[in-house]
Each structure stands twice: as structure tokens, then as C-alpha cells.
C-alpha positions as CSV (number, residue, x, y, z in Angstrom):
1,M,-3.5,-17.4,26.2
2,M,-0.8,-15.2,27.5
3,M,0.9,-15.8,30.6
4,A,0.0,-13.1,33.1
5,L,3.5,-11.4,34.1
6,I,4.0,-8.1,36.5
7,L,5.8,-6.2,34.0
8,V,8.2,-2.8,34.8
9,N,6.5,0.4,32.7
10,L,8.7,2.3,30.7
11,P,8.8,5.9,31.4
12,L,4.9,7.1,30.0
13,H,6.5,10.6,28.5
14,T,8.9,7.2,26.1
15,A,5.7,6.1,25.1
16,A,3.7,9.5,24.5
17,A,6.4,10.7,22.3
18,L,5.3,7.9,19.4
19,F,2.5,10.5,19.0
20,N,5.5,13.8,18.2
21,K,7.0,12.1,15.5
22,E,7.2,13.9,12.5
23,P,4.0,13.5,9.9
24,V,4.7,11.5,7.0
25,T,6.4,13.1,4.1
26,K,3.7,13.8,1.0
27,Q,6.5,11.5,-0.8
28,E,6.1,8.8,1.9
29,K,2.5,8.7,1.2
30,K,2.9,8.4,-2.9
31,A,4.8,5.8,-2.4
32,N,2.5,3.7,-0.3
33,K,-0.9,4.3,-2.1
34,D,-3.0,3.0,0.9
35,P,-3.1,5.2,4.1
36,V,-4.1,3.5,6.6
37,Q,-1.1,0.4,6.1
38,Q,1.3,3.5,5.8
39,A,0.0,4.4,9.2
40,R,0.4,1.5,10.8
41,M,3.6,0.7,9.4
42,D,4.7,3.9,10.6
43,L,3.4,2.5,14.1
44,F,5.5,-0.6,13.9
45,Q,8.2,1.5,12.7
46,R,7.8,4.3,15.6
47,F,8.2,1.4,18.4
48,E,11.0,0.1,16.9
49,T,12.9,3.3,17.4
50,V,11.7,3.4,21.2
51,Y,11.8,-0.2,22.6
52,Q,14.0,-1.4,19.8
53,I,11.3,-4.4,19.1
54,P,12.1,-5.0,15.4
55,W,9.0,-3.8,13.2
56,A,8.4,-6.6,11.4
57,Y,7.6,-8.7,14.9
58,L,4.9,-6.3,15.4
59,A,3.6,-6.7,11.7
60,A,4.0,-10.4,11.6
61,I,2.1,-10.7,14.9
62,D,-0.8,-8.0,13.9
63,Q,-1.2,-9.4,10.7
64,Y,-1.2,-13.2,12.2
65,E,-4.6,-11.5,14.5
66,R,-5.8,-9.6,11.3
67,T,-6.1,-13.2,9.5
68,M,-7.6,-15.0,12.9
69,K,-10.8,-12.5,12.8
70,K,-11.2,-12.8,9.2
71,R,-11.8,-17.0,10.1
72,K,-14.6,-15.9,13.2
73,K,-18.1,-17.3,12.4
74,N,-19.3,-14.8,14.7
75,T,-19.9,-11.5,12.6
76,K,-22.1,-9.5,15.8
77,E,-18.5,-7.7,17.1
78,K,-19.1,-4.1,17.0
79,P,-16.7,-2.6,14.7
80,D,-13.8,-0.1,16.3
81,N,-11.8,2.4,14.9
82,R,-8.8,0.3,15.6
83,L,-5.4,0.7,13.0
84,T,-4.2,-2.5,14.5
85,A,-6.0,-6.1,14.9
86,I,-4.0,-7.6,17.8
87,T,-6.7,-8.4,20.7
88,I,-5.3,-9.3,24.6
89,P,-8.5,-12.0,26.4
90,P,-9.6,-9.4,29.1
91,R,-8.6,-11.8,31.6
92,V,-5.2,-12.0,30.8
93,W,-5.1,-8.1,30.8
94,S,-6.9,-7.6,33.8
95,G,-5.8,-10.2,35.9
96,Y,-7.6,-13.3,36.1
97,L,-9.0,-12.4,39.9
98,N,-10.4,-8.9,38.3
99,P,-13.7,-8.1,38.9
100,E,-14.0,-5.7,35.9
101,E,-12.9,-7.4,32.8
102,D,-12.2,-3.7,31.1
103,D,-10.7,-2.8,34.1
104,T,-8.5,0.3,32.9
105,D,-6.4,1.4,35.7
106,P,-3.6,0.7,35.6
107,G,-2.7,-0.1,39.1
108,S,-5.4,-2.5,40.1
109,I,-4.7,-3.9,36.8
110,Q,-1.0,-4.8,38.0
111,F,-2.3,-5.6,41.8
112,F,-4.7,-8.6,40.2
113,G,-1.5,-9.8,37.9
114,G,-3.2,-8.5,34.6
115,I,-0.8,-7.6,31.7
116,G,-2.5,-4.9,30.8
117,R,-0.5,-1.3,30.7
118,D,-0.7,2.4,29.3
119,G,1.7,3.6,26.3
120,S,-0.3,6.3,25.1
121,G,0.7,7.9,28.6
122,D,-3.3,9.1,29.1
123,G,-3.1,7.5,32.4
124,A,-5.3,4.7,31.2
125,A,-4.6,1.1,30.0
126,D,-7.3,0.2,27.4
127,Q,-7.5,-2.7,25.8
128,T,-9.2,-1.2,22.5
129,N,-6.1,1.8,22.8
130,D,-3.9,0.7,19.6
131,M,-0.8,2.3,21.8
132,D,-2.2,0.8,24.5
133,V,-2.0,-2.9,23.4
134,L,1.2,-2.6,21.1
135,Y,2.9,-1.0,24.6
136,T,2.3,-4.1,26.5
137,T,2.4,-6.6,23.7
138,T,6.2,-5.1,23.3
139,Q,6.5,-5.2,27.2
140,F,5.5,-8.7,27.4
141,L,7.8,-10.1,24.6
142,K,10.7,-8.0,26.0
143,E,11.1,-10.5,28.7
144,F,12.2,-12.8,26.4
145,G,14.1,-11.0,24.2
146,W,14.4,-9.9,20.7
147,S,16.5,-12.6,19.4
148,P,15.0,-14.7,16.7
149,E,14.8,-18.0,19.6
150,D,14.3,-15.9,22.2
151,F,11.0,-14.0,20.0
152,R,10.2,-17.9,19.1
153,I,9.8,-18.6,23.2
154,G,8.3,-15.2,23.7
155,L,5.5,-15.9,21.1
156,W,5.1,-19.8,22.6
157,N,4.1,-18.0,26.0
158,F,1.8,-15.5,24.0
159,Y,0.0,-17.9,22.0
160,R,0.8,-21.1,23.8
161,R,0.2,-23.0,20.2
162,D,3.0,-24.4,17.6
163,Q,1.0,-23.6,14.5
164,A,0.6,-20.3,15.5
165,V,4.4,-19.9,16.4
166,R,5.4,-21.4,13.1
167,T,3.1,-18.5,11.0
168,I,4.3,-15.5,12.7
169,Q,7.7,-16.4,12.2
170,Q,6.9,-17.2,8.8
171,F,5.1,-13.8,8.0
172,V,8.5,-11.9,10.4
173,A,10.6,-13.1,7.6
174,V,8.8,-12.1,4.7
175,Y,8.3,-8.8,6.2
176,D,12.2,-8.4,6.8
177,K,12.8,-9.6,3.3
178,Y,10.3,-6.9,1.6
179,Q,10.5,-4.2,4.1
180,S,6.9,-3.1,3.3
181,L,3.4,-4.3,4.5
182,D,2.1,-4.0,0.5
183,L,2.5,-8.3,-0.1
184,L,-1.0,-9.0,-0.9
185,H,-0.7,-8.9,-4.4
186,H,-1.3,-12.1,-6.3
187,A,-0.5,-14.1,-9.9
188,F,-2.4,-16.6,-12.2
189,P,-0.5,-20.1,-11.5
190,I,0.4,-20.5,-15.2
191,P,2.1,-17.8,-17.5
192,R,0.4,-16.1,-19.9
193,R,2.1,-17.1,-23.1
194,Y,1.3,-21.1,-22.5
195,D,-1.7,-22.6,-23.0
196,Y,-3.9,-23.7,-20.4
197,S,-7.6,-24.8,-19.8
198,Y,-9.3,-25.0,-16.5
199,R,-13.2,-24.8,-15.4
200,N,-14.8,-25.4,-11.9
201,T,-14.0,-28.7,-10.8
202,W,-14.5,-28.2,-6.9
203,G,-16.8,-30.9,-5.0
204,D,-16.6,-33.5,-7.8
205,A,-16.2,-36.9,-6.7
206,R,-12.8,-38.9,-6.6
207,G,-12.1,-42.3,-6.2
208,W,-8.8,-43.7,-5.7
209,G,-7.6,-43.9,-2.3
210,G,-11.3,-43.9,-1.1
211,R,-14.6,-42.0,-1.7
212,R,-13.9,-37.7,-1.3
213,I,-14.7,-34.6,-3.1
214,H,-12.1,-32.6,-4.9
215,E,-10.3,-30.0,-2.9
216,G,-9.4,-27.4,-6.1
217,T,-9.1,-26.3,-9.2
218,D,-8.1,-28.4,-12.5
219,I,-5.4,-26.0,-14.5
220,F,-4.5,-28.4,-18.0
221,A,-1.6,-27.8,-19.5
222,D,1.4,-29.7,-21.5
223,Y,3.6,-31.7,-19.7
224,G,6.7,-29.0,-18.3
225,T,4.5,-25.8,-18.3
226,P,5.9,-23.4,-15.7
227,V,3.7,-23.3,-12.6
228,L,4.1,-20.2,-11.0
229,S,3.4,-18.4,-7.1
230,T,0.1,-17.1,-6.4
231,S,1.3,-15.4,-3.4
232,Y,4.1,-13.7,-1.1
233,G,4.8,-16.6,1.3
234,V,6.9,-19.2,2.8
235,I,7.3,-22.7,1.4
236,E,6.2,-25.5,3.8
237,I,6.0,-28.8,2.2
238,M,7.8,-29.6,-0.7
239,G,8.2,-33.6,-2.0
240,W,6.2,-36.6,-2.6
241,N,2.1,-37.2,-1.8
242,R,0.6,-40.2,-2.8
243,Y,-2.2,-38.6,-3.9
244,G,-0.6,-35.2,-5.4
245,G,2.4,-36.8,-6.7
246,W,4.8,-34.5,-6.3
247,R,3.5,-31.5,-4.8
248,V,4.6,-28.0,-3.2
249,G,2.6,-26.2,-0.2
250,I,3.2,-22.3,0.4
251,R,1.5,-20.1,2.9
252,D,0.9,-17.0,2.1
253,I,1.0,-13.9,3.9
254,E,-2.8,-13.6,4.3
255,N,-2.4,-17.2,6.3
256,V,-3.7,-19.3,3.3
257,Y,-2.1,-21.9,2.8
258,H,-1.3,-22.8,-1.2
259,Y,-1.6,-26.1,-2.4
260,F,0.3,-27.7,-6.2
261,A,0.4,-30.8,-7.1
262,H,0.9,-33.2,-9.8
263,L,4.1,-31.7,-10.8
264,S,6.8,-32.8,-13.0
265,A,9.5,-31.2,-11.0
266,F,10.8,-28.8,-8.8
267,N,12.1,-25.5,-9.5
268,K,15.6,-26.3,-8.9
269,G,17.1,-25.1,-5.7
270,L,14.4,-24.0,-4.1
271,K,13.3,-25.7,-0.8
272,V,11.8,-25.8,2.0
273,G,11.2,-22.7,3.8
274,D,12.4,-20.2,1.0
275,I,10.0,-17.5,0.1
276,V,8.6,-16.5,-2.9
277,E,6.6,-14.4,-4.7
278,P,3.9,-13.5,-7.2
279,G,5.1,-14.9,-10.6
280,Q,8.2,-17.2,-9.5
281,V,8.8,-20.4,-10.5
282,V,8.1,-23.2,-8.1
283,G,7.5,-26.2,-10.4
284,Y,6.6,-27.6,-13.6
285,V,2.5,-29.1,-14.9
286,G,3.2,-33.1,-15.0
287,S,0.5,-36.0,-14.1
288,S,2.8,-37.4,-11.2
289,G,0.6,-39.2,-7.8
290,Y,-2.0,-41.9,-7.6
291,G,0.9,-44.0,-6.5
292,K,4.5,-44.5,-4.8
293,P,7.0,-41.9,-5.4
294,G,7.6,-42.4,-9.0
295,T,4.5,-42.9,-10.4
296,S,3.1,-40.9,-13.3
297,G,0.6,-40.6,-16.1
298,K,-2.3,-42.0,-14.5
299,F,-3.9,-38.9,-15.8
300,P,-3.6,-35.9,-18.3
301,P,-0.8,-33.7,-17.4
302,H,-2.3,-30.4,-15.5
303,L,-1.6,-28.8,-12.3
304,H,-4.1,-29.2,-9.4
305,Y,-4.8,-26.0,-7.4
306,G,-6.1,-26.0,-3.8
307,M,-6.3,-23.2,-1.3
308,Y,-7.0,-23.7,2.8
309,S,-7.9,-22.0,5.1
310,E,-6.7,-21.8,8.8
311,T,-8.9,-21.4,11.4
312,G,-6.9,-21.5,14.4
313,S,-7.7,-25.2,15.5
314,D,-7.4,-26.7,12.1
315,E,-7.5,-26.2,8.4
316,W,-10.4,-26.4,5.6
317,A,-10.6,-26.3,1.5
318,F,-12.2,-23.7,-0.4
319,D,-13.2,-23.2,-3.5
320,P,-10.0,-21.3,-5.4
321,F,-12.0,-21.2,-8.9
322,P,-13.1,-17.5,-8.5
323,Y,-9.8,-16.4,-7.2
324,L,-8.1,-18.3,-10.2
325,K,-10.4,-16.2,-12.5
326,R,-9.8,-12.7,-10.4
327,W,-6.3,-13.6,-11.0
328,E,-6.7,-14.5,-14.7
329,R,-8.0,-11.5,-15.9
330,Q,-5.8,-9.0,-13.6
331,N,-3.0,-10.8,-15.8
332,K,-4.5,-10.2,-19.0
333,K,-4.7,-6.5,-18.4
334,R,-0.7,-6.1,-17.5
335,K,1.1,-5.9,-20.6
């Protein structure tokens, strides 16, 4: 939940000028095959030019909100034509004491302590208008500053949730490195030239350490077979787990946590906080786990691969098998 602050608008003609930027060239459209993605990127970059907020900040917030919307069980919400996914709670936008939650009058919104602002210059502060929402978000964060630490503080006041802050900061790092929104590609976790086998082991019973179900897919391969990152993301965890042995945990740009376990070793030089990309070696197949650090050989060598989705309050495992089959097919099509 965001703090209700009284913010000072920049001149509306400045915000409106964002609409007057030269259209995207044919060359730029060709470079990015997704026109919606290109339009979104163009909008973020316009805000960077006018308000000095790094475009990756807005892109990361937007992507986080996008992933949270995918997790919602309620699918009865009316579809909209918005380009961005950032949503500000109506009471925060209009003011907690405002009798009109969907108020669009900038004057009354400010009177009731709401943070909604008119960013398009049309005289209305509309919660469903991309320009107004991005402008309001920018003005809120501007109060804290644009340095990484200031941005972290601003995010915490925006969300009041540590996990949201960490995830968005990770997204910023990935966008900043690759300077692109086109980062949804994936790779199969075992290189094509190596032998491997797997089947759907989701939900199988496991007994070591107590009765539980198998939350992932086991991919059997020889010791030392390279294990590849399946996505663009940031390493959150590296080290020993008594169940998974030597394992790596990577959160991707879609806010999915990828779990690689039972490794024999990590790729030398990688550490927590590093950014990885699809096809990058993160470790090697082994049979570690089911005991104290160093325990190995209690089962045949294989990679345990799991996927976890954040719900906003917790993370839940889901079956990675269909994704692995899809990535495997795509992998075989590549030369």
C-alpha cells in the first residue's frame, strides 16, 4: 500500500509533450518483433527523457505488477486496453476519505490526500490512463530520489513488502544489463550434445526427511553434465540444502523461481546476485543431497528441476514438465 503524499505536478504541457515524440521508425519496429512491447519500451524511454527516471525502474515495476496479475485467481475483471500493468489502489489514488474511489478531478483528489495526478494534460487524473498512472508513480518515487538506495526506499514505501522490493530491484538489474524488454526466451537445462532422460515425476511420493511429494522433474544424466540456466534472471541462492544438496536458485524476469538441485559443482565464478541468461552453464549434474554438506551417492546422478511461482504472500510449486517438453522441442529446432 502506498503512502498518501501531497505531490507537486510538473507542468502539464511537459507531460503532454510525451505524446508528441517522433513515432518509432521502421528500423526500430523491425528490431523488435513485438509492437506492443516496443510501444511499452518507447513509453518508458519517453518518461526517462522528460522526468529523468531510469526507464528500467518503470519497466521493472510494470513487469512485477504484470506477474502479480497473472497470479490472481479472480479472472472476472474487465479487460482493458492499457499498455502498462501498474495499478494503484483506488483509495490511495483518490484519497482514503474521498467518497468517490474513481475520482478523476485532480483538485478533489489532492484535497482528500490522494496521489493521483494528471500526466496526459487532459485535465483528468484517470486510474485507467497509462500516462496518468506512470506520471503518478514517477512523482511518488521522485520524492525519494533516483539513486539505487533511494529507489529501494521509495519502492518500500510504495509496496511495504520486502519481497516486492527485492524482486523489482532484480528486474532493474536485468533490464539495465540487456537494455531490452525482450527477455522471455528459455533454454532446456541440458545441452543437446549430452545424453539424458526424464519423465513426469511431479507429485511422486518421497520418504527421506518425512513424507512429501516430489515438487519437480528429475532429469537423469551422467556426472559432470553441464546444467544450463533456463531463463534470464538473477541468482538468489547458491549452496547446500540437505534435501537438494548443492543447489542454485534463480528468479527469472517473469518472477518464477527456478530450482536446480543435486549438483556436483557450481560453475566457477558465479555467485549470488549474478545475472544469468538462457543457455548459460550454472553447474554440473551430480548426486548430492539427502544429508549433511558433502553427502553424495545416495541415488543415481540427475538434475532435480523445480519451478515456483510467487503469489504475493508465498511461493507455490507447479509442474515444470510441460515447460521442459516445450523448451526441449525448441532446443531441437535450433541449429
